[in-house]
N, C-alpha and C positions, 0 to 999 in steps of 0.2 A: 163592489167588489174591488178590492186593490191587489197590486203585487205586494208582498211584505218585504220583498228585498228592494226594490224601486221607488215603494211608495206612490206608485202613478197607477191610474185605472187600467184593469184588467180587460180582455177583451169580453163580450157580454158570450156565455156558453148558448144561451138561447138562442140569438141572433145567428152564430154560426152555425148550431144545429138544423135551423130553418133553410138558412143559405145554401148547405151541404148537403142537406136532407141524409144526414146520418149522426149516431150519437157521439159526443165531443165530450171532454171532461177539461178542468180547469189547468192551467199550470201550476207547477209545484209552488209552496209556500204563500197561499193567499189567504186573503184576509177579508174578513165580510166585517163593514163597517154600519155598526145599527144608527138609528135616526140620533141616540141621545150619545153616540161618539165611542160607545164600546166596542173594541174589536175582539173578534173570535174567530181562530184558526179555523180553516173550512178546505174540505174535499167535496166536487160535487160532480155530476155529471149532466148533461142536457140530450134529450131525445127529442125526435122530432115528432108530431102528432098528425098522423092521415085521417081523410075522411075515406067512405066508403069507395071511393074511386082512385084514392090511393094519392090524392093531393097534399100537400101540407098546408095544415091548417094552423099549426101554432108547434108549441114544444113544451117539455115538462122538465122541469129541473128538481135534482134530489140534491139537498145538502147534507154533510156530516159536519158536525161538530168535532174536530180532533185536538183542541187545544189542550185538553191534558195530555193524549200520547205524544204532540208535538213537543209540549213543553220537557216531558221525560225524554226525547231525543235529544233534544239541546244539552239537558241537565246531564246526559251519557256522556255527548260529546267533550262537554266542558270537563268532565272529572276524568276523562281518559286523559285531558291535555294539561290539567292543572292539579299541584299539591292540596290535597286536602285541608292540611292543618292552617296552612300561610294563604292558601288561595292563590301561589304565584304560579306562573306556569313552571310545567316540569319539564324533565331530561328531555321528551318526545319532542314537548314543542319548540324547546330551546334549538335542539340540532334543527329543525325545521327553518325555524326562523334565522339561525346561522347558513344554514345553506341559502337562502334565499338573499341574504345579506352581502354575502360573498358573490352571487352572481351579480347584485345591482353594481356592488363596487368594481368588479372587474368588467362590469360595461361603462362604466362613468370614472373611471382612473378614482377608484377612492380608496378609503384603508377601512377595516372592522378590526376592533380590538375588543378582547375578551378576557374579563377576569374572572379567577377562578379564586374564590373565597373558603376559608376555614377557620371555624371560630375555634380559638385556642381555648385550650383545657375545658372545652363542654363536657367533655364525659364527667369532670368531677363532679361539677354543678348538678349532673344530671342524677349523678349515683348518691350525689350526701342528701339532695334538696328534693328528689324526686321526680318521676317523669311530669306530671302536672305542672309544675315549676318550670321543668324544661322546656315543656309545649309551648308555654306563655312566653319564654325567652326567645324562644324560636320565632314566635307572633311578634314580638316587640323588635328583634333583630331586622325582620324581614320589612316593618315599617321603615325603619331608618333608612335601608337599602334604596328602597323605593324612594324615599323622599331626596335621595343625594343623586339620583340622574334623571334624565331628562325624559320628558311623556314618550319619546320617539326609540328610548331603550327598552331592555327587556331586564327584568331581574328573576332569573329562575332558582327554584329550590332543588339544588341536585340531587340530594339526599342527605338525611340524617343531618350533621350540622355544617353540611356544603353549602355554599347558594355561587351561583353563575350569573356574571352581568354581561349583556351583550349590547357593546357601544358601537351602534350599525355604522353610523357615518362617521367617521374623523377624519381629520388632515394631517395630523401627524402623532406617533406613537407619544409624546408629552402630552395628548388630550387626555388619553390614559392614564397619566403618572398622576396628573390633577385629579383625575375621579377617586382614585386610589387614595391620594392625602386627603381628600374630602371624608372619604369613608372611614379612615383611622380618626380625624377629628371628629366624627361624629359616633364614633365606638366609645371614645374617651369617656363621655357621657355616662354614668352607670342607669342601668337599668331597675324600675321599682318593679318588682314582679315578687306578688307575693306576701307581702311585707318585707321583701329581701332587698338588700341594694346590691345587684350583682354588675360587676365589672368585667366586660368581654372585650378582649384585642381580637384583630383580626391578621392573618396570616394571607395574603394576595399575592397572585402568579397571575401574570400579564403574557398572553401571546397576541399578536398582530397579523393579520393577512394583510399584502401577500408574502411579508417577511418570512414568517413562522409556519408556513403552509397553508396549499392552495385549494385543501378541502375541510368538511366543517370536523371531521373526525379528529384531524392533522391538528388544527387549530384548538381543538380541546384538551386533546392530550398533552399538546405542548404548555398551554397555560395551568394543566393538571402537574406537571413534573416541575415548573416555575413556583407553584406553591409549595411543594414539599421544601425545594431549596429557601424560601422565605421561613419555613419553618425551622428548618436545620438553620439560619443564618440568625435564629434568635427570635423567632415571633413577632408578631406585632408591627411586621414592616411588608416592604412590597419586592417583587423582583420579576424583572422583564426577562423571556425567555431566551435563552442563547444556545447557540448551537453543540458546545461542549456539557450543556447538561445532559443530554441524550446519550453521551457517551458514559456521564457519572451515573444516569440512572441505568444502565447496560449493566454497568459494573457493581450497583447496588445489586440487581435482582442475581447476577452471577454469585456474588456475596452470600445473599441470602440461600438462594438454591445451594451453594457448598456448605452453610451453616447447617442447615437440614439434615446433609449426608455425614457431617463432624459429628453430631450428636448420635447419628447411629451407629458411625463407625470408630466412636471413640478416640477421636483426633484431638481433642484438649487436653493438654497438659498443665499442671500448677508447677509454678519456682515460688519459693519460699525466701522472702527477704526479712533478715532476722531483726530483731528487736534488740538492742545491746544497752544494758545498764555501763554509763559514763565512769563511776566511779568506780567499779568492780571489773567492768570488762565482760561480764557474764551475760549469756543470752538470755533473755528474760521471755522473749516468745518470738513470732514468725507471722508475717503475712501471707496468706494464699493469695498468690496472682494469677493470673489463667492467661496462658497462651495459646494460641492454635498453631498445630502442624500442619498445612494443608500442603498436598501430594504436589500441587501446581504454584502457590504463592509460596511455599515455606512456610518460615515463621511468623507470623499475624500477629500483632500485640493489640490489647483491648480498644485501643483508640480506635483503630481500624474496621472494628465490627460490632464492639457494645452497642453503638446508638443506632445499628442497622437491626442487632438483635430485639433493641426494644420497640423499635417501629414495626417488625413484623411479626410480634408477640413469641419470640424464642428466649426472652431474657429469662421467663421464670424456669424452664426446664433447663438454662445453662447454668442458672443460678443453684439448681438443686443439684446441679451434678458438682458445682464447685465444693459447696457445703459437705456433700457424701464424700467426696475425692479426698477431701480434707481431713475430714476425721477420721477416714479410713486409713490415710498414711500417717495421722498421728499414733492410733492406734497401734500400727504396723510396727512405729519406732519402739513403742512400748512393750508389743509383745517381742521383738529382737533385743531386748533389755538395754535398749539406747534412754538416755535422760531425754525425756519429752517435757516440751515446753506449751502453754496455751499457741492456738493457731486461731488469728484473727482472719475473718471472711467478710468482705464487703458485700452488703446487701441494697440492691436498688429499690426504688420507690415502690415499683410495680408490684415487687415481690413482697415486701413490707406490709402491702394493701390486702395480700390474699388473705380469704377467710381462714385458709387453713394452714398459714403460714407458722403458727406454734406448735398444733398439732405434727407437722412436717418437720419441723427442727427435734422434736419428740422422737419422732419414728426414724430418723437418720441417726442418732445416737445410739437407739436402741439398736438396730441394725447393725451399726458398727462396733458397737460395745465401747463405746469411748465416754469417760466419765464427762458431764458437764462442763467443769471445771476447765476443761482443756479446750474450750469454744470461746472465743468473743465473735461478736457481731459489730460491725463497723456501720454506721449511718451516720450521713450529713446531717445538719442543723434544720434543713430545710424537709427533708423526709421527716422527722420528727415533727416538726412543726404544722407539717401537711395538716392533719387532723389532730390535735392537741389530745382531746379527750378520749380518742380510739388506740393513739399511741401509748398513753398509761397504760391502759389497761395490759395491753401487747407485751410492752418493756415488764409490767409487774410478773405478767405469767413466765415471762422467761425468767426473770431474777429468781421467783419461785422455784423454776428447773434449777437453777444454778448455772446458766448461761450469761458470761461476763459482758457488758454493751459498752462500746466506745462512741465517741462522737469524732466523726472523719472530719477533716478540713475546718477544724475548728476556726473560727472567726472569720469566716468568708461569707456565711449563710443568716440565719435569723438574726436580727439585731438585738433583740431582747434575751436577758441572760436569766430569766426566771427560771426557764426550763432545767436550768442545771438543778436546783432543788426539786422540782416536781418530779423529774425523771431519776429512775436508780442506775446514774452514768458511772460508770469504774474507770474508765479513760479518755482522757481527753486527747486528740492528735492535733499538734498546732500544724495548721497548712503551710507548705514550704516555700510559698511567697512570703511569708514572714521570717522563714529560717535563713533563706538564699543567702540575702545579704545582710546578717548579723552582724558582721564584725565591722561593715563598713556605716551600715545606717543605724542612727541612733534611736530613730524612731522605730525600729524594727526589734532593736535589742530592747527597748522600754515595752513593749507589746510583749513580747515573749518574757519576760521578766514578770509582769503581770500577770501573765498566763500562769507562770509554772508555780508562783506566791498562789493566786487562787486556787489551783488545783489542790497544792497541800493543805490549804485550810477546810476545802472541803473533803478533804481524805480521799481525792482522786490521783490516780495515776498520770503524768502528763508523757507523751512523747512528742519527741521533735520528728518532722518528716523531712525527708531531703538533704539528712546531714550525710554528706558522702566522704568528710575526711574528719579525723577527730584527736 
């Protein structure tokens, strides 16, 4: 009989029962080693045997084989602290190890780094290829992360497509940067999953104890904040936490809460930018541009709140509001006897991918009474090409409805022009980056001239963005 923890011989319970003249039990986690070397988890008790005179003459031992129940207990303990899909430590175990690492670092004057990782655009892969492929991809990514760190480090699946790496003993923050760079190199190699070659990049936030927090929750939260800044910085990069990030995060939370209120209290307004025919000077259309009149912040422009709306899931209801309000306004102008022109509305990627997008457009037109010929939807090249086959069916349904379609920021996105003949596009909007210096930059002038010529040949209307004087 041995101690399962120390692997040392355990005290003989029969001997103790005889010597102490009482029933005794084995210490916990004991193993019985058979002559053939097979080990069994056991629990036992020993009791003294007395003769008729009450004298101890021996002892009896009762063994119970508890191998199955002990294995189940160990399995349940493992499952409670590990992710089922990847086998990695989960958030609970990571928090325990981080707290322990901080305690050790404090005593020995060391530093601890925490890397918070998010897989860029994983949701698109999961939605388009299915959860089976998504799960296999998560397992593949987990394996690469483990291969990039030391055996003494901890890789944890935090949840969803997020992972956390604990570097328990570092000398300087740059050590964490080296690991982040190593992770980016590893992630550049495509994953072969389910017959697909999948490319996954990582946005990484880094916080370091003691500079960025004195406890596990603070260090974890600051790494998370830094990760969101890495995503906002273009993805596939890493950011160290800085104190001003919390101020920006606090403002983000403030703006998010205010946006929800703005939707309920009708604080958004639309400004209309005219589209002018340079030959006749006539207004041929208008673009609806959202503004937010916040009682505390004043007039807020889209650049200060649209990205936050996208992150917190408000872009769809805000987009629906813009569509409805633009259609309502044009119809109001018509009802007042004014000459109405088509109104263009920008459509965000997540709006376009909604299953009920076409039905939503039809409902808004019906409810506002606006004829479909007065509505134009603007989409960027990247939105159109995100899922080309799906885009074709949606665009064709919109065209059949009578809604016009425009490519916004033309020339800045997808490199192939083949989509111009595949999609029912009516208008090309040349990005202002090509228009701004057209009078002084010969290359810009050549590009704009080529786009205008191509648009004419394809019988598409061409609009130049950013023309402030004419």
